[in-house]
C-alpha positions, 0 to 999 in steps of 0.5 A: 376364330371368334372373339367377344367385343362387346355386349349389352351394358347394365346401367347401375350405380357401382363403377368397376374399378377391378374390371380394368384394375386387372386388366392393367395389372395382367399387362404390366406384369406380362411387360416386365416378364419381356423386360427379363433374360430367357433364363430369369424370366423362365425362373420368375414363371417357374418360381409364381406359376402354381406347380400342382405338385409342389402344391399338393406338397403343402409348397409355393400356396402362394402361387394359386394367387400369383399365378393368376397373373403370369401370361405364357404368351400375347395371345394368351394374355390379349385373349384374357384381357379380351374376356375379362374387358367384356363379360367382368364390368357389368358383373362389376357395377352389379354386385359391387366392388368388395364382391367383385374382388372377393368374387375373382380371386376365389374362381381363380383359387378354385380353378387352380385347386381343381387343376391340383387335382386333377393334375397333381403329378404335373410339375409344368407351371399353370399361369394365366387368369382364365380361371378366373376369367371362367368364374367370371363367365360362369356367373354373367351366363346366369346373371345376364343369360339375355345380354346380348354378346358383339362378336367379330368373326373375320370381319364380320359382327353380329350380336349372339344371346350370352347364353348360346355364346358360352353355352358353346364356350363351357360345353367345349371347355368340357369336351376337350375337359373329358378327353384330356383325362383319357389315357390316348388323349394328347393334347398339344394346345398345352391348355388348363381345361379342367381349370377351366370348368371349375373357375365355370362351377364356381361361378355358377354357384354364385352367379346363384348368388348374385342374383338377389342384386337384380332388382326383381322389379326390373329387366337385365339392361334397365332404360337409363337412369341419369343419376345410374353409371352405365359402362362400356365394355366394346371396342367397336 
């Protein structure tokens, strides 16, 4: 498996409070889930997870938000938080805190609604920050296509262009999403592919708008100015 562990960093004046704050909130909610007895933990997920069959009936609409902060296991949490850590800060540092907060929440909502549209009869709770993070990836691809993504492959690290790394990731989501609508397709991963695709689509459109926050006379990653903030997203 190849994991992103860092990227080139923009040097602009907004500190990514929400980018890192969301990581803390997700971890704390997950630890709370783990602290519950098995039956209570299951009930917690069914109460605050987004269940498509209920949403289409106009029930429990609050779960469109709450489901974004629940996770199904350690690997689910770690994978999502890793992507959030690497890709979110550059966007927030560029567009500002309020815009980022609104973008993140709308991306997650759009992702859940897309999943609900594609699986309207599902009674399985949809949980995770993946939809909102997919929106981040879509916007990142438009805003910083030349950024170099630092990836970990077994014990080796190397950098690849963002457009290549994210392009391959989006293609994987698309192929799996299209396969999931085939009648003979059996998905053993329990991944809401269409939530990812809905989030990416929202992020791509938002990224076009957010490009206006990048000065025309400035490269994607300009030389550091002592008065600007450097946002660090590398693990190693």
